[in-house]
CHARMM-style PDB file with segment names, atoms N, HN, CA, C and O in Angstrom:
ATOM      1  N   MET     1      -3.828   5.923  31.057  1.00  0.00      PROA
ATOM      2  CA  MET     1      -4.239   4.857  30.255  1.00  0.00      PROA
ATOM      3  C   MET     1      -5.622   4.742  30.670  1.00  0.00      PROA
ATOM      4  O   MET     1      -5.877   4.665  31.872  1.00  0.00      PROA
ATOM      5  N   ASP     2      -6.727   4.720  29.624  1.00  0.00      PROA
ATOM      6  HN  ASP     2      -6.521   4.783  28.648  1.00  0.00      PROA
ATOM      7  CA  ASP     2      -8.048   4.309  30.054  1.00  0.00      PROA
ATOM      8  C   ASP     2      -8.184   2.866  30.189  1.00  0.00      PROA
ATOM      9  O   ASP     2      -7.551   2.102  29.461  1.00  0.00      PROA
ATOM     10  N   THR     3      -9.045   2.432  31.157  1.00  0.00      PROA
ATOM     11  HN  THR     3      -9.560   3.053  31.748  1.00  0.00      PROA
ATOM     12  CA  THR     3      -9.408   0.852  31.516  1.00  0.00      PROA
ATOM     13  C   THR     3     -10.822   0.468  30.650  1.00  0.00      PROA
ATOM     14  O   THR     3     -11.865   1.121  30.604  1.00  0.00      PROA
ATOM     15  N   ILE     4     -10.573  -0.513  30.141  1.00  0.00      PROA
ATOM     16  HN  ILE     4      -9.727  -1.044  30.179  1.00  0.00      PROA
ATOM     17  CA  ILE     4     -11.690  -0.835  29.153  1.00  0.00      PROA
ATOM     18  C   ILE     4     -12.177  -2.174  29.846  1.00  0.00      PROA
ATOM     19  O   ILE     4     -11.405  -3.119  30.005  1.00  0.00      PROA
ATOM     20  N   THR     5     -13.462  -2.200  30.237  1.00  0.00      PROA
ATOM     21  HN  THR     5     -14.089  -1.432  30.108  1.00  0.00      PROA
ATOM     22  CA  THR     5     -14.024  -3.503  30.847  1.00  0.00      PROA
ATOM     23  C   THR     5     -14.889  -4.330  29.657  1.00  0.00      PROA
ATOM     24  O   THR     5     -15.694  -3.824  28.876  1.00  0.00      PROA
ATOM     25  N   VAL     6     -14.545  -5.554  29.732  1.00  0.00      PROA
ATOM     26  HN  VAL     6     -13.891  -5.965  30.367  1.00  0.00      PROA
ATOM     27  CA  VAL     6     -15.046  -6.621  28.769  1.00  0.00      PROA
ATOM     28  C   VAL     6     -15.955  -7.635  29.564  1.00  0.00      PROA
ATOM     29  O   VAL     6     -15.580  -8.161  30.611  1.00  0.00      PROA
ATOM     30  N   THR     7     -16.878  -7.808  29.124  1.00  0.00      PROA
ATOM     31  HN  THR     7     -17.183  -7.380  28.273  1.00  0.00      PROA
ATOM     32  CA  THR     7     -17.783  -8.736  29.707  1.00  0.00      PROA
ATOM     33  C   THR     7     -17.704 -10.199  28.696  1.00  0.00      PROA
ATOM     34  O   THR     7     -18.032 -10.224  27.510  1.00  0.00      PROA
ATOM     35  N   ILE     8     -17.300 -11.121  29.318  1.00  0.00      PROA
ATOM     36  HN  ILE     8     -17.034 -11.101  30.282  1.00  0.00      PROA
ATOM     37  CA  ILE     8     -17.072 -12.506  28.417  1.00  0.00      PROA
ATOM     38  C   ILE     8     -18.418 -13.316  29.018  1.00  0.00      PROA
ATOM     39  O   ILE     8     -18.772 -13.341  30.196  1.00  0.00      PROA
ATOM     40  N   LEU     9     -18.962 -13.866  28.057  1.00  0.00      PROA
ATOM     41  HN  LEU     9     -18.674 -13.845  27.100  1.00  0.00      PROA
ATOM     42  CA  LEU     9     -20.082 -14.634  28.482  1.00  0.00      PROA
ATOM     43  C   LEU     9     -19.640 -16.316  28.849  1.00  0.00      PROA
ATOM     44  O   LEU     9     -20.345 -16.983  29.606  1.00  0.00      PROA
ATOM     45  N   GLU    10     -18.578 -16.794  28.303  1.00  0.00      PROA
ATOM     46  HN  GLU    10     -18.005 -16.253  27.688  1.00  0.00      PROA
ATOM     47  CA  GLU    10     -18.340 -18.067  28.520  1.00  0.00      PROA
ATOM     48  C   GLU    10     -16.965 -18.277  29.233  1.00  0.00      PROA
ATOM     49  O   GLU    10     -15.907 -17.776  28.852  1.00  0.00      PROA
ATOM     50  N   PRO    11     -17.142 -19.176  30.441  1.00  0.00      PROA
ATOM     51  CA  PRO    11     -16.249 -19.185  31.299  1.00  0.00      PROA
ATOM     52  C   PRO    11     -14.639 -19.490  30.897  1.00  0.00      PROA
ATOM     53  O   PRO    11     -13.639 -18.972  31.394  1.00  0.00      PROA
ATOM     54  N   GLU    12     -14.738 -20.675  29.653  1.00  0.00      PROA
ATOM     55  HN  GLU    12     -15.551 -21.096  29.249  1.00  0.00      PROA
ATOM     56  CA  GLU    12     -13.718 -21.106  29.108  1.00  0.00      PROA
ATOM     57  C   GLU    12     -12.876 -19.935  28.492  1.00  0.00      PROA
ATOM     58  O   GLU    12     -11.648 -19.877  28.564  1.00  0.00      PROA
ATOM     59  N   ALA    13     -13.702 -18.980  27.860  1.00  0.00      PROA
ATOM     60  HN  ALA    13     -14.699 -19.027  27.801  1.00  0.00      PROA
ATOM     61  CA  ALA    13     -12.774 -18.058  27.219  1.00  0.00      PROA
ATOM     62  C   ALA    13     -12.224 -16.923  28.257  1.00  0.00      PROA
ATOM     63  O   ALA    13     -11.399 -16.109  27.842  1.00  0.00      PROA
ATOM     64  N   GLU    14     -12.651 -16.873  29.518  1.00  0.00      PROA
ATOM     65  HN  GLU    14     -13.321 -17.534  29.855  1.00  0.00      PROA
ATOM     66  CA  GLU    14     -12.128 -16.126  30.638  1.00  0.00      PROA
ATOM     67  C   GLU    14     -10.860 -16.943  31.128  1.00  0.00      PROA
ATOM     68  O   GLU    14      -9.859 -16.294  31.432  1.00  0.00      PROA
ATOM     69  N   LYS    15     -10.840 -18.230  31.219  1.00  0.00      PROA
ATOM     70  HN  LYS    15     -11.654 -18.757  30.972  1.00  0.00      PROA
ATOM     71  CA  LYS    15      -9.731 -18.919  31.590  1.00  0.00      PROA
ATOM     72  C   LYS    15      -8.850 -18.556  30.590  1.00  0.00      PROA
ATOM     73  O   LYS    15      -7.952 -17.830  31.017  1.00  0.00      PROA
ATOM     74  N   GLU    16      -8.773 -18.871  29.084  1.00  0.00      PROA
ATOM     75  HN  GLU    16      -9.502 -19.460  28.738  1.00  0.00      PROA
ATOM     76  CA  GLU    16      -8.021 -18.425  28.149  1.00  0.00      PROA
ATOM     77  C   GLU    16      -7.092 -17.418  28.231  1.00  0.00      PROA
ATOM     78  O   GLU    16      -5.881 -17.503  28.025  1.00  0.00      PROA
ATOM     79  N   LEU    17      -7.928 -16.177  28.637  1.00  0.00      PROA
ATOM     80  HN  LEU    17      -8.912 -16.107  28.804  1.00  0.00      PROA
ATOM     81  CA  LEU    17      -7.619 -14.838  28.757  1.00  0.00      PROA
ATOM     82  C   LEU    17      -6.710 -14.590  29.829  1.00  0.00      PROA
ATOM     83  O   LEU    17      -5.746 -13.824  29.848  1.00  0.00      PROA
ATOM     84  N   ASP    18      -7.160 -15.357  30.735  1.00  0.00      PROA
ATOM     85  HN  ASP    18      -7.943 -15.979  30.720  1.00  0.00      PROA
ATOM     86  CA  ASP    18      -6.221 -15.299  32.213  1.00  0.00      PROA
ATOM     87  C   ASP    18      -4.859 -16.016  31.896  1.00  0.00      PROA
ATOM     88  O   ASP    18      -3.847 -15.703  32.524  1.00  0.00      PROA
ATOM     89  N   LYS    19      -4.843 -16.846  31.053  1.00  0.00      PROA
ATOM     90  HN  LYS    19      -5.665 -17.100  30.543  1.00  0.00      PROA
ATOM     91  CA  LYS    19      -3.397 -17.639  30.923  1.00  0.00      PROA
ATOM     92  C   LYS    19      -2.824 -16.613  30.020  1.00  0.00      PROA
ATOM     93  O   LYS    19      -1.620 -16.413  30.179  1.00  0.00      PROA
ATOM     94  N   LEU    20      -3.450 -15.890  29.068  1.00  0.00      PROA
ATOM     95  HN  LEU    20      -4.428 -16.052  28.939  1.00  0.00      PROA
ATOM     96  CA  LEU    20      -2.509 -14.971  28.114  1.00  0.00      PROA
ATOM     97  C   LEU    20      -2.225 -13.648  28.647  1.00  0.00      PROA
ATOM     98  O   LEU    20      -1.490 -12.805  28.134  1.00  0.00      PROA
ATOM     99  N   GLU    21      -2.940 -13.546  29.826  1.00  0.00      PROA
ATOM    100  HN  GLU    21      -3.536 -14.232  30.243  1.00  0.00      PROA
ATOM    101  CA  GLU    21      -2.574 -12.140  30.476  1.00  0.00      PROA
ATOM    102  C   GLU    21      -1.026 -11.711  30.760  1.00  0.00      PROA
ATOM    103  O   GLU    21      -0.525 -10.593  30.644  1.00  0.00      PROA
ATOM    104  N   ASN    22      -0.473 -12.830  31.132  1.00  0.00      PROA
ATOM    105  HN  ASN    22      -0.881 -13.738  31.226  1.00  0.00      PROA
ATOM    106  CA  ASN    22       0.914 -12.616  31.531  1.00  0.00      PROA
ATOM    107  C   ASN    22       1.996 -13.020  30.568  1.00  0.00      PROA
ATOM    108  O   ASN    22       3.195 -12.974  30.840  1.00  0.00      PROA
ATOM    109  N   GLN    23       1.552 -13.368  29.571  1.00  0.00      PROA
ATOM    110  HN  GLN    23       0.578 -13.405  29.351  1.00  0.00      PROA
ATOM    111  CA  GLN    23       2.337 -13.719  28.542  1.00  0.00      PROA
ATOM    112  C   GLN    23       3.027 -12.595  27.304  1.00  0.00      PROA
ATOM    113  O   GLN    23       2.362 -11.672  26.832  1.00  0.00      PROA
ATOM    114  N   LYS    24       4.053 -12.801  27.022  1.00  0.00      PROA
ATOM    115  HN  LYS    24       4.593 -13.550  27.405  1.00  0.00      PROA
ATOM    116  CA  LYS    24       4.620 -11.700  26.162  1.00  0.00      PROA
ATOM    117  C   LYS    24       4.056 -11.760  24.784  1.00  0.00      PROA
ATOM    118  O   LYS    24       3.590 -12.875  24.550  1.00  0.00      PROA
ATOM    119  N   LEU    25       3.963 -11.014  23.914  1.00  0.00      PROA
ATOM    120  HN  LEU    25       4.342 -10.109  24.104  1.00  0.00      PROA
ATOM    121  CA  LEU    25       3.604 -10.960  22.454  1.00  0.00      PROA
ATOM    122  C   LEU    25       4.787 -11.274  21.836  1.00  0.00      PROA
ATOM    123  O   LEU    25       5.862 -10.762  22.144  1.00  0.00      PROA
ATOM    124  N   ILE    26       4.607 -12.237  20.826  1.00  0.00      PROA
ATOM    125  HN  ILE    26       3.733 -12.653  20.576  1.00  0.00      PROA
ATOM    126  CA  ILE    26       5.799 -12.348  19.962  1.00  0.00      PROA
ATOM    127  C   ILE    26       5.363 -12.269  18.498  1.00  0.00      PROA
ATOM    128  O   ILE    26       4.225 -12.654  18.228  1.00  0.00      PROA
ATOM    129  N   LYS    27       6.144 -11.813  17.544  1.00  0.00      PROA
ATOM    130  HN  LYS    27       7.068 -11.500  17.763  1.00  0.00      PROA
ATOM    131  CA  LYS    27       5.841 -11.573  16.274  1.00  0.00      PROA
ATOM    132  C   LYS    27       5.867 -12.796  15.520  1.00  0.00      PROA
ATOM    133  O   LYS    27       6.860 -13.525  15.504  1.00  0.00      PROA
ATOM    134  N   ILE    28       4.994 -12.999  15.006  1.00  0.00      PROA
ATOM    135  HN  ILE    28       4.188 -12.408  15.020  1.00  0.00      PROA
ATOM    136  CA  ILE    28       4.819 -14.467  13.768  1.00  0.00      PROA
ATOM    137  C   ILE    28       5.279 -13.824  12.650  1.00  0.00      PROA
ATOM    138  O   ILE    28       4.800 -12.736  12.331  1.00  0.00      PROA
ATOM    139  N   GLU    29       6.177 -14.371  11.990  1.00  0.00      PROA
ATOM    140  HN  GLU    29       6.565 -15.255  12.250  1.00  0.00      PROA
ATOM    141  CA  GLU    29       6.768 -14.008  10.558  1.00  0.00      PROA
ATOM    142  C   GLU    29       6.020 -14.973   9.427  1.00  0.00      PROA
ATOM    143  O   GLU    29       5.744 -16.153   9.642  1.00  0.00      PROA
ATOM    144  N   LYS    30       5.773 -14.348   8.326  1.00  0.00      PROA
ATOM    145  HN  LYS    30       5.997 -13.389   8.152  1.00  0.00      PROA
ATOM    146  CA  LYS    30       5.049 -15.007   7.211  1.00  0.00      PROA
ATOM    147  C   LYS    30       5.801 -16.108   6.696  1.00  0.00      PROA
ATOM    148  O   LYS    30       7.009 -15.877   6.649  1.00  0.00      PROA
ATOM    149  N   PRO    31       5.511 -17.032   6.367  1.00  0.00      PROA
ATOM    150  CA  PRO    31       6.446 -18.099   5.900  1.00  0.00      PROA
ATOM    151  C   PRO    31       7.163 -17.755   4.328  1.00  0.00      PROA
ATOM    152  O   PRO    31       6.505 -17.433   3.338  1.00  0.00      PROA
ATOM    153  N   LYS    32       8.442 -17.886   4.366  1.00  0.00      PROA
ATOM    154  HN  LYS    32       8.976 -18.147   5.170  1.00  0.00      PROA
ATOM    155  CA  LYS    32       8.994 -17.504   3.182  1.00  0.00      PROA
ATOM    156  C   LYS    32       8.793 -18.238   1.635  1.00  0.00      PROA
ATOM    157  O   LYS    32       8.780 -19.445   1.397  1.00  0.00      PROA
ATOM    158  N   LYS    33       8.681 -17.394   0.922  1.00  0.00      PROA
ATOM    159  HN  LYS    33       8.692 -16.413   1.116  1.00  0.00      PROA
ATOM    160  CA  LYS    33       8.119 -17.872  -0.449  1.00  0.00      PROA
ATOM    161  C   LYS    33       9.288 -18.615  -0.937  1.00  0.00      PROA
ATOM    162  O   LYS    33      10.424 -18.334  -0.556  1.00  0.00      PROA
ATOM    163  N   ALA    34       9.025 -19.595  -1.804  1.00  0.00      PROA
ATOM    164  HN  ALA    34       8.101 -19.823  -2.113  1.00  0.00      PROA
ATOM    165  CA  ALA    34       9.828 -20.341  -2.589  1.00  0.00      PROA
ATOM    166  C   ALA    34      10.476 -19.739  -3.580  1.00  0.00      PROA
ATOM    167  O   ALA    34       9.694 -18.997  -4.175  1.00  0.00      PROA
ATOM    168  N   LYS    35      11.665 -19.715  -4.080  1.00  0.00      PROA
ATOM    169  HN  LYS    35      12.300 -20.318  -3.597  1.00  0.00      PROA
ATOM    170  CA  LYS    35      12.430 -18.834  -5.040  1.00  0.00      PROA
ATOM    171  C   LYS    35      11.589 -19.319  -6.478  1.00  0.00      PROA
ATOM    172  O   LYS    35      11.226 -20.478  -6.674  1.00  0.00      PROA
ATOM    173  N   LYS    36      11.404 -18.387  -7.258  1.00  0.00      PROA
ATOM    174  HN  LYS    36      11.700 -17.444  -7.100  1.00  0.00      PROA
ATOM    175  CA  LYS    36      10.769 -18.692  -8.616  1.00  0.00      PROA
ATOM    176  C   LYS    36      11.898 -19.255  -9.352  1.00  0.00      PROA
ATOM    177  O   LYS    36      13.066 -18.902  -9.193  1.00  0.00      PROA
ATOM    178  N   LYS    37      11.471 -20.185 -10.197  1.00  0.00      PROA
ATOM    179  HN  LYS    37      10.522 -20.472 -10.326  1.00  0.00      PROA
ATOM    180  CA  LYS    37      12.464 -20.351 -11.355  1.00  0.00      PROA
ATOM    181  C   LYS    37      12.458 -19.417 -12.607  1.00  0.00      PROA
ATOM    182  O   LYS    37      11.432 -19.135 -13.226  1.00  0.00      PROA
ATOM    183  N   PRO    38      13.654 -18.987 -12.901  1.00  0.00      PROA
ATOM    184  CA  PRO    38      13.846 -17.929 -13.967  1.00  0.00      PROA
ATOM    185  C   PRO    38      13.007 -18.509 -15.219  1.00  0.00      PROA
ATOM    186  O   PRO    38      12.837 -19.706 -15.451  1.00  0.00      PROA
ATOM    187  N   LEU    39      12.553 -17.512 -15.922  1.00  0.00      PROA
ATOM    188  HN  LEU    39      12.691 -16.539 -15.734  1.00  0.00      PROA
ATOM    189  CA  LEU    39      11.783 -17.859 -17.386  1.00  0.00      PROA
ATOM    190  C   LEU    39      12.739 -18.374 -18.214  1.00  0.00      PROA
ATOM    191  O   LEU    39      13.844 -17.834 -18.264  1.00  0.00      PROA
ATOM    192  N   GLN    40      12.433 -19.524 -19.000  1.00  0.00      PROA
ATOM    193  HN  GLN    40      11.536 -19.963 -18.959  1.00  0.00      PROA
ATOM    194  CA  GLN    40      13.262 -19.943 -20.074  1.00  0.00      PROA
ATOM    195  C   GLN    40      12.730 -19.496 -21.321  1.00  0.00      PROA
ATOM    196  O   GLN    40      11.516 -19.324 -21.427  1.00  0.00      PROA
ATOM    197  N   PHE    41      13.588 -19.269 -22.378  1.00  0.00      PROA
ATOM    198  HN  PHE    41      14.574 -19.409 -22.292  1.00  0.00      PROA
ATOM    199  CA  PHE    41      13.373 -19.161 -23.634  1.00  0.00      PROA
ATOM    200  C   PHE    41      12.201 -20.081 -24.319  1.00  0.00      PROA
ATOM    201  O   PHE    41      12.385 -21.291 -24.458  1.00  0.00      PROA
ATOM    202  N   GLY    42      10.922 -19.415 -24.762  1.00  0.00      PROA
ATOM    203  HN  GLY    42      10.773 -18.432 -24.649  1.00  0.00      PROA
ATOM    204  CA  GLY    42      10.177 -20.592 -25.228  1.00  0.00      PROA
ATOM    205  C   GLY    42       9.316 -20.972 -24.353  1.00  0.00      PROA
ATOM    206  O   GLY    42       8.397 -21.656 -24.801  1.00  0.00      PROA
ATOM    207  N   SER    43       9.311 -20.700 -22.990  1.00  0.00      PROA
ATOM    208  HN  SER    43      10.058 -20.144 -22.626  1.00  0.00      PROA
ATOM    209  CA  SER    43       8.149 -21.077 -21.938  1.00  0.00      PROA
ATOM    210  C   SER    43       6.885 -20.514 -22.126  1.00  0.00      PROA
ATOM    211  O   SER    43       6.040 -21.001 -21.375  1.00  0.00      PROA
ATOM    212  N   MET    44       6.463 -19.612 -22.915  1.00  0.00      PROA
ATOM    213  HN  MET    44       7.149 -19.216 -23.526  1.00  0.00      PROA
ATOM    214  CA  MET    44       5.120 -18.846 -23.176  1.00  0.00      PROA
ATOM    215  C   MET    44       4.683 -19.405 -24.553  1.00  0.00      PROA
ATOM    216  O   MET    44       3.712 -19.039 -25.214  1.00  0.00      PROA
ATOM    217  N   LYS    45       5.594 -20.370 -24.857  1.00  0.00      PROA
ATOM    218  HN  LYS    45       6.384 -20.667 -24.320  1.00  0.00      PROA
ATOM    219  CA  LYS    45       5.170 -20.590 -26.593  1.00  0.00      PROA
ATOM    220  C   LYS    45       3.635 -21.347 -26.497  1.00  0.00      PROA
ATOM    221  O   LYS    45       3.435 -22.254 -25.688  1.00  0.00      PROA
ATOM    222  N   GLY    46       2.748 -20.929 -27.285  1.00  0.00      PROA
ATOM    223  HN  GLY    46       2.910 -20.193 -27.942  1.00  0.00      PROA
ATOM    224  CA  GLY    46       1.543 -21.451 -27.579  1.00  0.00      PROA
ATOM    225  C   GLY    46       0.590 -20.325 -26.818  1.00  0.00      PROA
ATOM    226  O   GLY    46      -0.567 -20.162 -27.206  1.00  0.00      PROA
ATOM    227  N   LEU    47       1.009 -19.732 -25.966  1.00  0.00      PROA
ATOM    228  HN  LEU    47       1.948 -19.864 -25.651  1.00  0.00      PROA
ATOM    229  CA  LEU    47       0.228 -18.880 -24.932  1.00  0.00      PROA
ATOM    230  C   LEU    47      -0.679 -17.837 -25.914  1.00  0.00      PROA
ATOM    231  O   LEU    47      -1.835 -17.739 -25.504  1.00  0.00      PROA
ATOM    232  N   VAL    48      -0.501 -17.349 -26.654  1.00  0.00      PROA
ATOM    233  HN  VAL    48       0.439 -17.428 -26.987  1.00  0.00      PROA
ATOM    234  CA  VAL    48      -1.493 -16.661 -27.656  1.00  0.00      PROA
ATOM    235  C   VAL    48      -1.999 -17.392 -28.562  1.00  0.00      PROA
ATOM    236  O   VAL    48      -1.252 -17.962 -29.358  1.00  0.00      PROA
ATOM    237  N   LEU    49      -3.405 -17.534 -28.634  1.00  0.00      PROA
ATOM    238  HN  LEU    49      -4.011 -17.071 -27.987  1.00  0.00      PROA
ATOM    239  CA  LEU    49      -4.146 -18.448 -29.268  1.00  0.00      PROA
ATOM    240  C   LEU    49      -4.646 -17.851 -30.694  1.00  0.00      PROA
ATOM    241  O   LEU    49      -4.899 -18.589 -31.646  1.00  0.00      PROA
ATOM    242  N   TYR    50      -4.771 -16.314 -30.748  1.00  0.00      PROA
ATOM    243  HN  TYR    50      -4.565 -15.714 -29.975  1.00  0.00      PROA
ATOM    244  CA  TYR    50      -5.296 -15.650 -31.800  1.00  0.00      PROA
ATOM    245  C   TYR    50      -4.740 -14.432 -31.798  1.00  0.00      PROA
ATOM    246  O   TYR    50      -4.506 -13.879 -30.723  1.00  0.00      PROA
ATOM    247  N   MET    51      -4.403 -13.747 -33.169  1.00  0.00      PROA
ATOM    248  HN  MET    51      -4.593 -14.195 -34.042  1.00  0.00      PROA
ATOM    249  CA  MET    51      -4.096 -12.542 -33.240  1.00  0.00      PROA
ATOM    250  C   MET    51      -4.349 -11.901 -34.617  1.00  0.00      PROA
ATOM    251  O   MET    51      -3.902 -12.391 -35.654  1.00  0.00      PROA
ATOM    252  N   ALA    52      -5.084 -10.789 -34.571  1.00  0.00      PROA
ATOM    253  HN  ALA    52      -5.447 -10.391 -33.728  1.00  0.00      PROA
ATOM    254  CA  ALA    52      -5.754 -10.311 -35.709  1.00  0.00      PROA
ATOM    255  C   ALA    52      -4.755 -10.206 -36.811  1.00  0.00      PROA
ATOM    256  O   ALA    52      -3.557 -10.168 -36.529  1.00  0.00      PROA
ATOM    257  N   ASP    53      -5.210 -10.152 -38.186  1.00  0.00      PROA
ATOM    258  HN  ASP    53      -6.183 -10.183 -38.416  1.00  0.00      PROA
ATOM    259  CA  ASP    53      -4.363 -10.032 -39.278  1.00  0.00      PROA
ATOM    260  C   ASP    53      -3.791  -8.630 -39.332  1.00  0.00      PROA
ATOM    261  O   ASP    53      -2.660  -8.463 -39.789  1.00  0.00      PROA
ATOM    262  N   ASP    54      -4.576  -7.532 -38.853  1.00  0.00      PROA
ATOM    263  HN  ASP    54      -5.495  -7.669 -38.482  1.00  0.00      PROA
ATOM    264  CA  ASP    54      -4.237  -6.220 -38.893  1.00  0.00      PROA
ATOM    265  C   ASP    54      -3.305  -5.815 -37.583  1.00  0.00      PROA
ATOM    266  O   ASP    54      -3.008  -4.662 -37.270  1.00  0.00      PROA
ATOM    267  N   PHE    55      -3.005  -6.736 -37.056  1.00  0.00      PROA
ATOM    268  HN  PHE    55      -3.247  -7.672 -37.311  1.00  0.00      PROA
ATOM    269  CA  PHE    55      -2.273  -6.346 -35.490  1.00  0.00      PROA
ATOM    270  C   PHE    55      -1.299  -5.202 -35.708  1.00  0.00      PROA
ATOM    271  O   PHE    55      -1.291  -4.331 -34.838  1.00  0.00      PROA
ATOM    272  N   ASP    56      -0.433  -5.068 -36.797  1.00  0.00      PROA
ATOM    273  HN  ASP    56      -0.439  -5.776 -37.504  1.00  0.00      PROA
ATOM    274  CA  ASP    56       0.394  -4.281 -36.810  1.00  0.00      PROA
ATOM    275  C   ASP    56       0.265  -3.035 -37.688  1.00  0.00      PROA
ATOM    276  O   ASP    56       1.181  -2.292 -38.039  1.00  0.00      PROA
ATOM    277  N   ALA    57      -1.138  -2.931 -38.002  1.00  0.00      PROA
ATOM    278  HN  ALA    57      -1.883  -3.534 -37.717  1.00  0.00      PROA
ATOM    279  CA  ALA    57      -1.423  -2.027 -38.897  1.00  0.00      PROA
ATOM    280  C   ALA    57      -1.345  -0.451 -38.133  1.00  0.00      PROA
ATOM    281  O   ALA    57      -1.356  -0.495 -36.903  1.00  0.00      PROA
ATOM    282  N   PRO    58      -1.283   0.632 -38.633  1.00  0.00      PROA
ATOM    283  CA  PRO    58      -1.554   1.719 -37.983  1.00  0.00      PROA
ATOM    284  C   PRO    58      -2.770   2.109 -37.400  1.00  0.00      PROA
ATOM    285  O   PRO    58      -3.732   1.869 -38.130  1.00  0.00      PROA
ATOM    286  N   LEU    59      -3.076   2.696 -36.194  1.00  0.00      PROA
ATOM    287  HN  LEU    59      -2.294   2.891 -35.601  1.00  0.00      PROA
ATOM    288  CA  LEU    59      -4.535   2.963 -35.816  1.00  0.00      PROA
ATOM    289  C   LEU    59      -5.026   4.135 -36.602  1.00  0.00      PROA
ATOM    290  O   LEU    59      -4.114   4.896 -36.925  1.00  0.00      PROA
ATOM    291  N   GLU    60      -6.042   4.433 -36.939  1.00  0.00      PROA
ATOM    292  HN  GLU    60      -6.783   3.815 -36.676  1.00  0.00      PROA
ATOM    293  CA  GLU    60      -6.746   5.527 -37.497  1.00  0.00      PROA
ATOM    294  C   GLU    60      -6.561   6.681 -36.731  1.00  0.00      PROA
ATOM    295  O   GLU    60      -6.323   7.785 -37.221  1.00  0.00      PROA
ATOM    296  N   ASP    61      -6.686   6.402 -35.323  1.00  0.00      PROA
ATOM    297  HN  ASP    61      -6.879   5.505 -34.925  1.00  0.00      PROA
ATOM    298  CA  ASP    61      -6.770   7.642 -34.216  1.00  0.00      PROA
ATOM    299  C   ASP    61      -5.277   8.471 -34.302  1.00  0.00      PROA
ATOM    300  O   ASP    61      -5.128   9.652 -33.987  1.00  0.00      PROA
ATOM    301  N   PHE    62      -4.394   7.714 -34.719  1.00  0.00      PROA
ATOM    302  HN  PHE    62      -4.515   6.755 -34.975  1.00  0.00      PROA
ATOM    303  CA  PHE    62      -3.000   8.509 -34.714  1.00  0.00      PROA
ATOM    304  C   PHE    62      -2.502   8.777 -36.221  1.00  0.00      PROA
ATOM    305  O   PHE    62      -1.322   8.905 -36.548  1.00  0.00      PROA
ATOM    306  N   GLY    63      -3.496   8.833 -36.988  1.00  0.00      PROA
ATOM    307  HN  GLY    63      -4.455   8.729 -36.723  1.00  0.00      PROA
ATOM    308  CA  GLY    63      -3.038   9.000 -38.412  1.00  0.00      PROA
ATOM    309  C   GLY    63      -2.515  10.565 -38.744  1.00  0.00      PROA
ATOM    310  O   GLY    63      -1.742  10.855 -39.657  1.00  0.00      PROA
ATOM    311  N   GLU    64      -3.099  11.474 -37.817  1.00  0.00      PROA
ATOM    312  HN  GLU    64      -3.727  11.238 -37.075  1.00  0.00      PROA
ATOM    313  CA  GLU    64      -2.634  12.954 -38.086  1.00  0.00      PROA
ATOM    314  C   GLU    64      -1.161  13.059 -37.539  1.00  0.00      PROA
ATOM    315  O   GLU    64      -0.418  13.933 -37.986  1.00  0.00      PROA
ATOM    316  N   TYR    65      -0.675  12.049 -36.439  1.00  0.00      PROA
ATOM    317  HN  TYR    65      -1.279  11.339 -36.077  1.00  0.00      PROA
ATOM    318  CA  TYR    65       0.652  12.233 -35.955  1.00  0.00      PROA
ATOM    319  C   TYR    65       1.701  11.457 -36.788  1.00  0.00      PROA
ATOM    320  O   TYR    65       2.880  11.574 -36.456  1.00  0.00      PROA
ATOM    321  N   MET    66       1.415  10.770 -37.713  1.00  0.00      PROA
ATOM    322  HN  MET    66       0.457  10.675 -37.984  1.00  0.00      PROA
ATOM    323  CA  MET    66       2.316  10.037 -38.712  1.00  0.00      PROA
ATOM    324  C   MET    66       2.750  10.650 -39.803  1.00  0.00      PROA
ATOM    325  OT1 MET    66       3.474  10.053 -40.600  1.00  0.00      PROA
TER     326      MET     66
END
C-alpha cells in the first residue's frame, strides 16, 4: 500500500485526526421515509384547469394510419 503524506495547517484539525485514527468506521443509514398515504378517488380533482375543446380529436399526422 502506498503512503500518502498530508500537511495540515491547523493544529486543531491534527488533533481531531489523531482521535479518529484508532476508531472504526461505521455505516450511517439514511433515515427511513414515512409511508405514503394511498391515493383516494377524487384526490386529484381540480388539478387540470384547462383542456382544449379538440383534445379528443384525431391528430393530422396520423391521418394516413386511420
